[in-house]
C-alpha positions in Angstrom: -69.5 52.6 -28.1 -66.5 50.8 -27.1 -65.2 47.4 -28.5 -67.2 44.9 -26.6 -70.8 44.5 -25.2 -73.0 42.2 -23.3 -76.5 42.0 -21.9 -77.4 42.5 -18.3 -79.1 39.3 -17.7 -79.4 37.0 -14.5 -77.4 37.9 -11.6 -74.0 36.3 -11.0 -71.5 35.9 -8.2 -69.2 38.4 -10.2 -70.6 41.5 -8.4 -69.2 44.9 -8.8 -65.4 43.7 -8.8 -66.3 42.0 -12.2 -66.1 45.7 -13.6 -62.5 46.0 -12.7 -59.4 44.0 -14.0 -58.9 41.1 -12.0 -55.6 40.9 -10.0 -53.1 38.6 -11.8 -52.0 35.8 -9.4 -48.5 35.1 -8.5 -48.4 31.9 -10.5 -49.6 32.9 -14.0 -51.6 30.5 -15.8 -49.7 27.8 -17.8 -52.3 27.2 -20.5 -53.3 29.5 -23.2 -56.9 30.5 -23.8 -58.6 29.0 -27.0 -59.6 32.0 -29.3 -62.5 31.9 -31.7 -62.5 34.2 -34.8 -66.1 34.4 -36.4 -65.7 35.8 -40.0 -68.0 36.5 -42.6 -67.4 33.2 -44.3 -65.5 31.1 -42.0 -65.2 30.2 -38.1 -61.5 29.6 -36.8 -60.6 28.5 -33.3 -56.6 28.5 -32.4 -54.9 27.6 -29.0 -51.7 29.3 -28.8 -48.5 28.6 -26.9 -46.2 30.9 -24.9 -44.4 31.9 -28.0 -47.7 32.6 -30.0 -47.6 29.8 -32.3 -50.4 27.8 -32.9 -50.6 24.5 -30.7 -54.1 23.4 -31.9 -56.4 24.6 -34.5 -59.8 23.8 -35.9 -62.0 25.6 -38.4 -65.4 25.8 -40.4 -63.9 27.1 -43.6 -67.6 28.0 -45.0 -70.1 29.8 -43.2 -73.2 29.6 -45.4 -74.3 33.2 -46.5 -78.1 33.4 -47.4 -79.4 35.4 -50.1 -83.4 35.3 -49.7 -83.7 38.4 -51.9 -81.6 40.6 -54.1 -79.5 42.7 -51.7 -80.3 40.7 -48.7 -77.4 38.8 -47.0 -78.0 36.7 -43.9 -76.6 34.1 -41.7 -78.4 31.2 -39.9 -77.8 31.7 -36.2 -78.4 28.1 -35.4 -75.8 27.0 -38.0 -73.3 29.8 -36.5 -73.8 28.6 -32.8 -73.0 24.9 -34.0 -70.1 25.8 -35.9 -68.7 27.8 -33.0 -69.1 25.0 -30.5 -67.7 22.7 -32.8 -64.4 24.6 -33.9 -63.6 25.2 -29.9 -63.9 21.7 -29.0 -62.0 20.7 -32.2 -59.2 23.2 -31.4 -58.6 22.0 -27.8 -58.6 18.5 -28.9 -55.8 19.2 -31.5 -53.6 21.1 -29.0 -53.5 17.8 -26.9 -55.2 19.7 -24.0 -58.2 19.2 -22.0 -61.2 21.4 -21.6 -60.5 21.4 -17.9 -57.4 22.9 -18.5 -58.8 25.9 -20.2 -58.4 28.9 -17.8 -60.1 31.7 -20.3 -61.7 32.1 -23.5 -61.3 34.7 -26.1 -63.7 35.9 -29.0 -63.1 38.1 -32.2 -66.1 38.6 -34.6 -67.0 40.5 -37.7 -68.8 43.7 -36.9 -71.9 45.2 -37.9 -73.8 41.7 -38.4 -76.7 41.7 -35.9 -79.7 39.8 -34.5 -82.7 40.6 -32.4 -84.2 37.8 -30.3 -87.0 37.3 -27.5 -85.3 37.8 -24.2 -87.6 35.3 -22.5 -87.2 32.2 -24.7 -83.7 33.2 -26.5 -85.6 32.6 -29.9 -84.4 34.7 -32.7 -86.9 36.9 -34.2 -84.9 36.4 -37.9 -81.5 35.6 -39.3 -78.6 37.4 -38.8 -78.5 40.6 -41.0 -75.0 40.9 -42.1 -72.7 44.0 -42.6 -73.0 43.4 -46.4 -76.7 43.6 -46.5 -78.5 46.3 -48.7 -82.1 46.0 -47.6 -81.9 49.4 -45.9 -80.7 51.3 -48.9 -83.8 53.1 -49.7 -84.2 53.8 -46.0 -80.6 55.0 -46.0 -81.7 57.4 -48.9 -84.9 58.5 -47.4 -83.0 59.6 -44.1 -80.2 61.2 -45.7 -82.5 63.6 -47.6 -85.0 64.0 -44.7 -85.7 67.3 -43.1 -84.4 65.9 -39.8 -80.8 65.2 -41.1 -80.8 68.7 -43.2 -81.7 70.4 -39.7 -78.8 68.5 -38.1 -76.6 69.4 -40.6 -77.4 73.1 -40.8 -76.8 73.1 -36.8 -73.6 71.6 -36.9 -72.5 74.0 -39.8 -73.6 76.9 -37.8 -71.7 75.5 -34.8 -68.6 75.1 -36.8 -68.7 78.6 -38.1 -69.1 79.9 -34.3 -66.4 77.6 -33.1 -64.3 76.6 -36.1 -64.2 73.0 -34.5 -63.7 70.4 -36.9 -66.0 68.0 -35.2 -68.8 70.1 -35.9 -67.6 70.2 -39.6 -67.4 66.4 -39.7 -70.7 66.3 -38.0 -72.5 68.5 -40.7 -71.2 65.7 -43.3 -72.4 62.8 -41.6 -74.5 60.6 -43.6 -76.0 56.9 -42.9 -75.0 54.0 -45.0 -76.1 50.7 -45.3 -72.7 49.1 -43.5 -73.8 50.8 -40.3 -76.1 48.9 -38.3 -78.3 51.5 -37.4 -81.0 51.9 -40.1 -80.8 48.2 -40.7 -81.9 47.6 -36.9 -84.7 50.3 -37.7 -85.8 48.1 -40.7 -85.7 45.1 -38.5 -87.7 46.6 -35.5 -90.2 47.9 -38.1 -90.9 44.2 -39.1 -91.2 42.8 -35.5 -93.1 45.7 -33.8 -94.7 43.2 -31.1 -91.4 42.3 -29.7 -90.4 46.1 -29.0 -94.0 46.7 -27.7 -93.8 44.1 -25.0 -90.2 44.8 -24.1 -89.2 41.4 -25.1 -86.5 42.2 -27.6 -82.8 42.0 -27.3 -80.4 43.4 -29.8 -76.8 42.4 -30.4 -74.1 41.9 -32.9 -72.5 38.4 -33.1 -70.3 39.2 -30.0 -73.1 39.9 -27.7 -75.3 37.1 -29.1 -72.3 34.5 -28.5 -71.9 36.0 -24.9 -75.6 35.6 -24.4 -75.5 32.1 -25.7 -72.5 31.2 -23.5 -73.1 32.8 -20.2 -76.4 34.5 -19.6 -75.0 36.3 -16.6 -75.0 39.8 -15.7 -72.1 42.2 -16.3 -71.5 45.7 -15.5 -71.6 48.6 -17.8 -68.4 50.9 -18.1 -70.3 54.4 -18.4 -67.1 56.1 -19.6 -68.4 55.1 -23.1 -72.0 54.5 -24.1 -74.7 54.5 -26.8 -75.7 57.9 -28.5 -79.0 58.8 -26.7 -79.6 61.3 -29.4 -79.0 59.0 -32.2 -81.3 56.3 -30.5 -84.0 59.2 -30.0 -83.8 60.4 -33.7 -84.3 56.9 -35.0 -86.9 55.9 -32.5 -84.5 52.7 -31.4 -85.5 52.1 -27.6 -82.3 52.0 -25.3 -83.8 49.1 -23.5 -83.1 46.7 -26.2 -79.5 47.4 -26.2 -76.4 45.9 -24.5 -74.3 47.5 -22.1 -70.8 49.0 -23.2 -67.7 47.0 -21.6 -63.9 47.2 -21.3 -62.1 45.0 -24.1 -60.5 43.0 -21.4 -62.9 42.0 -18.8 -64.4 39.0 -17.2 -67.7 38.9 -19.2 -68.9 35.8 -17.6 -68.5 32.0 -17.4 -69.7 29.6 -20.1 -72.3 27.4 -18.9 -71.1 23.7 -18.0 -73.4 22.1 -20.2 -71.6 23.7 -23.5 -68.0 22.6 -23.0 -68.3 20.2 -19.9 -66.7 22.9 -17.5 -67.2 26.7 -16.6 -64.7 28.7 -18.7 -64.3 32.3 -17.9 -64.8 34.7 -21.3 -61.9 37.2 -20.9 -61.7 39.1 -24.2 -64.2 40.1 -26.7 -63.2 42.2 -29.8 -64.4 43.1 -33.0 -62.2 41.5 -35.8 -60.4 44.6 -37.1 -59.6 45.9 -33.5 -58.4 42.7 -32.6 -56.2 42.3 -36.0 -54.6 45.8 -35.0 -53.7 44.5 -31.5 -52.5 41.2 -33.1 -50.2 43.1 -35.4 -49.0 45.0 -32.2 -49.9 48.4 -33.9 -49.8 49.9 -30.7 -48.1 53.2 -31.6 -49.7 56.2 -33.1 -49.1 56.3 -36.8 -49.2 52.3 -37.0 -51.1 51.2 -40.1 -52.9 47.8 -40.5 -54.4 46.5 -43.8 -56.7 43.5 -43.5 -57.4 42.2 -47.2 -60.3 39.4 -46.6 -63.9 39.3 -47.3 -63.5 43.0 -47.3 -60.4 45.5 -47.1 -60.1 47.3 -43.9 -57.5 49.9 -43.5 -56.8 51.3 -39.9 -54.5 53.8 -38.5 -53.7 54.3 -34.6 -54.5 57.7 -33.7 -53.6 57.7 -30.1 -55.8 58.5 -27.3 -58.1 61.2 -29.4 -60.7 59.8 -31.9 -60.1 61.3 -35.4 -62.9 63.6 -36.8 -63.3 63.0 -40.7 -64.8 65.1 -43.3 -64.0 62.4 -46.1 -65.3 59.3 -45.0 -63.0 57.5 -42.5 -64.6 56.8 -39.2 -63.4 56.7 -35.8 -63.3 53.8 -33.5 -62.4 52.7 -30.3 -59.5 50.5 -30.7 -59.5 48.8 -27.3 -60.1 49.9 -23.9 -58.0 48.0 -21.3 -58.4 49.7 -17.7 -58.2 53.5 -18.0 -56.3 53.6 -21.3 -58.4 53.9 -24.4 -56.7 53.8 -28.0 -58.6 55.2 -31.0 -58.3 54.1 -34.6 -59.6 55.7 -38.0 -60.9 53.5 -40.5 -61.7 53.2 -44.2 -63.0 50.1 -45.7 -63.7 48.5 -49.0 -66.6 45.7 -49.0 -66.7 42.9 -51.5 -62.7 42.3 -51.9 -63.1 38.4 -51.2 -66.7 38.1 -52.8 -65.2 39.5 -56.0 -62.5 36.7 -56.1 -65.1 33.9 -55.0 -67.3 35.2 -57.8 -64.5 34.9 -60.4 -63.8 31.5 -59.2 -67.5 30.4 -59.4 -67.5 31.6 -63.1 -64.5 29.5 -63.6 -62.0 32.2 -64.4 -59.5 30.0 -62.3 -60.0 26.8 -60.5 -57.8 27.5 -57.3 -57.1 31.0 -55.7 -53.5 30.2 -55.6 -53.5 30.3 -59.3 -54.4 33.9 -59.7 -51.0 35.7 -58.8 -49.5 33.4 -61.6 -52.4 34.3 -63.9 -52.1 37.8 -63.3 -48.5 38.0 -64.2 -48.8 35.9 -67.4 -50.1 38.8 -69.1 -48.3 42.3 -69.3 -51.5 44.3 -68.5 -55.2 44.0 -68.4 -55.7 44.9 -71.9 -57.6 48.3 -70.8 -60.1 46.2 -69.1 -61.2 47.6 -65.6 -63.0 45.9 -62.8 -65.2 47.8 -60.1 -65.5 45.7 -57.1 -68.9 47.0 -55.8 -70.9 43.8 -55.0 -71.8 45.7 -51.7 -71.9 49.1 -53.2 -68.6 51.6 -53.0 -67.5 52.9 -49.7 -65.2 55.8 -48.8 -64.3 58.2 -50.4 -67.3 57.7 -52.8 -70.0 56.5 -50.4 -72.6 54.9 -52.9 -74.5 51.8 -51.9 -76.4 51.7 -55.1 -73.1 51.4 -57.3 -72.9 48.3 -59.4 -70.1 45.8 -59.8 -68.9 45.8 -63.6 -66.1 45.2 -66.1 -65.3 47.8 -68.5 -63.3 47.9 -71.7 -64.0 44.6 -72.6 -63.0 43.6 -76.3 -62.5 40.8 -78.5 -58.9 40.5 -77.4 -59.9 40.2 -73.9 -59.1 36.8 -72.3 -59.5 35.4 -68.8 -56.3 36.1 -67.8 -56.9 39.9 -68.5 -60.1 39.4 -66.3 -58.2 38.0 -63.7 -55.5 40.6 -63.6 -58.2 43.5 -63.7 -59.9 42.0 -60.6 -56.7 41.8 -58.5 -55.6 45.4 -59.8 -58.9 46.7 -58.5 -58.1 45.6 -55.0 -54.6 47.4 -55.1 -56.3 50.5 -56.5 -58.9 50.6 -53.7 -56.0 50.2 -51.1 -54.5 53.3 -52.6 -57.7 55.3 -52.5 -58.2 54.3 -48.8 -54.6 55.2 -48.2 -54.4 58.6 -49.7 -57.8 59.7 -47.8 -56.0 58.5 -44.7 -52.9 60.4 -45.2 -55.0 63.5 -46.3 -57.2 63.2 -43.3 -55.3 62.3 -40.3 -51.9 64.1 -41.1 -50.1 61.5 -39.0 -46.5 60.3 -40.0 -46.9 56.6 -41.0 -44.6 54.5 -38.6 -45.3 51.1 -40.1 -47.9 49.2 -42.3 -48.7 45.5 -41.6 -50.9 43.5 -43.8 -53.2 40.5 -43.2 -56.3 38.6 -44.3 -56.5 35.7 -46.7 -56.2 37.9 -49.7 -52.6 39.4 -48.6 -51.1 35.9 -49.6 -51.2 37.1 -53.2 -47.8 38.6 -54.0 -49.1 40.3 -57.1 -51.7 42.4 -55.0 -49.3 43.0 -52.1 -46.3 44.1 -54.4 -48.4 46.5 -56.4 -49.8 47.9 -53.2 -46.6 48.7 -52.0 -45.8 50.2 -55.4 -48.6 52.5 -55.3 -48.5 53.4 -51.7 -44.6 54.1 -51.9 -44.2 52.2 -48.6 -42.9 49.0 -47.3 -45.4 46.7 -46.1 -44.8 43.7 -43.9 -46.7 40.5 -44.1 -46.8 38.3 -41.0 -46.0 34.9 -41.0 -49.4 33.6 -40.3 -52.6 35.7 -41.0 -55.2 35.0 -38.6 -54.4 38.3 -36.8 -57.9 38.8 -35.5 -57.6 35.5 -33.4 -54.1 36.4 -32.2 -55.0 40.0 -31.0 -58.0 38.5 -28.9 -55.6 36.2 -27.4 -53.0 38.7 -26.8 -55.9 40.7 -24.9 -57.2 37.6 -23.1 -53.7 36.6 -22.3 -52.7 39.9 -20.7 -55.9 39.8 -18.6 -54.8 36.3 -17.1 -51.2 37.0 -16.9 -50.1 34.5 -19.6 -48.4 37.3 -21.2 -46.9 40.3 -19.2 -47.3 43.5 -21.4 -47.3 44.9 -24.8 -43.6 45.0 -25.1 -43.4 41.3 -24.5 -46.0 40.8 -27.4 -44.0 42.8 -30.0 -41.1 40.3 -29.3 -43.4 37.5 -30.4 -44.3 39.2 -33.8 -43.0 37.3 -36.6 -42.7 38.7 -40.4 -42.8 36.5 -43.4 -42.0 38.9 -46.0 -41.5 42.6 -46.8 -42.8 44.1 -49.9 -40.8 47.4 -50.9 -41.8 49.7 -53.6 -40.0 49.1 -57.0 -40.1 53.0 -57.6 -40.7 55.8 -55.4 -44.1 57.2 -54.8 -43.2 60.6 -56.5 -42.1 58.7 -59.6 -45.3 56.7 -59.9 -47.2 59.9 -59.5 -45.6 61.8 -62.2 -46.0 59.3 -64.9 -45.5 55.6 -63.5 -47.0 52.8 -65.5 -50.3 52.9 -63.6 -51.0 56.5 -63.8 -53.1 56.2 -66.8 -54.4 53.0 -65.6 -55.7 54.5 -62.4 -57.3 57.4 -64.1 -59.2 55.1 -66.4 -60.2 52.8 -63.5 -61.5 55.9 -61.6 -63.7 56.8 -64.6 -65.0 53.3 -64.5 -65.9 53.9 -60.9 -68.0 57.0 -61.7 -69.8 55.2 -64.6 -70.8 52.4 -61.9 -72.2 54.9 -59.5 -76.0 55.3 -58.8 -76.7 52.1 -61.1 -79.6 50.6 -58.8 -82.7 52.4 -58.3 -84.1 49.9 -56.2 -82.9 47.2 -54.0 
């Protein structure tokens, strides 16, 4: 589906015209839209000025993740909603503006975290089930070994043999993973069958749920992109519970005045990684963005055609504005930020800012390797039952070696993802931009640049998901005119240049043996959990 979604609920005055881009008035809006980014562990809202500098800001730095059972990772929806409203009001107040001056609102959210709720009462059937959740691991294993999947794979292989089209080869290799919503949704529906039976169930990711809470209005579906009827039929997911698919830039509805005191139109809704790509102005084919935060997400702009992968990348709709569609190919590594937070909880360090100095205080990791798989291993290994682990511990190992091994593992995963991306897409890389909280660590950034053999640009501020959603909302209301204007607003804090060429590193650089040993550690951590 495309980057945004919402439910058809009550009727509104928007009518059919709401489906098209609203014309920009001759006098462009003079006030910027407040933009909210709902991440895995934080909620932030910024109000930007014309130069894309932050005029006002508010944040909730800790969204409480709940762990009711091993492998379960949830968020309380009421806590999320209260935090959302609080940061919007706080940012507008901090900007010195009034709510009545806000001419639009934009939203960026984490992906693949979902909830189901009663369409009559609005009451959730359960907490948000996050993208890190592993409760469907056994269901994933069962489906991937099922006769149905074997049949699908067999048919796709035959079609590939007959047509030699790569998309059929890619389809013959598709498997379910726990990070995809599909089987976690099947698990949820199996546990609330009465909701489906009496047609009272709504399903939505965080963006859809927030739109429902904010607007409860009717929006129209863009039928150029839609849900997979085949997949829904295969998994017995009723289409009636799914939201309609919308453009990225679209008047989704107007906030209920009881929430912020005035009705504010919602003009952009984006998933966080797509928003970060837009915020980094990765508008051209071959532009790459690496977000290193709670997880690591590496995206490349593939233009107006989706990429068909046989090695673990997955195609995404980056954004759809009017008739123009931009696709991305993405690889990810879960648990990046979780590994650093875990190390801090174990008192390996007291402040995250210390980790760079700690890592550089030792020459190497003393032969210690860390496998960052608190939520399994993603592409190219794709093992939800892999365990996180330290290997190579010895009496000489110190806290400093452990910290360095953790930071190195993040850069090593970046190299893995980048090599898969190069091999798969065969698209010449035009630029690499990095963002996310972890990219403030110069040790990780420099090592990543060395391993990739490429220059990496780090922006002056790191909330690129917020900025991307702001750019889309601002373009929709006329606050900014076009993408070329946005490129001129982009600022860079630092360039990380590789200290040796990639060829030198591959031939026998200082990390060649370390990488090989780390990859052996990955293999030994795989298939560890038999049951979650």
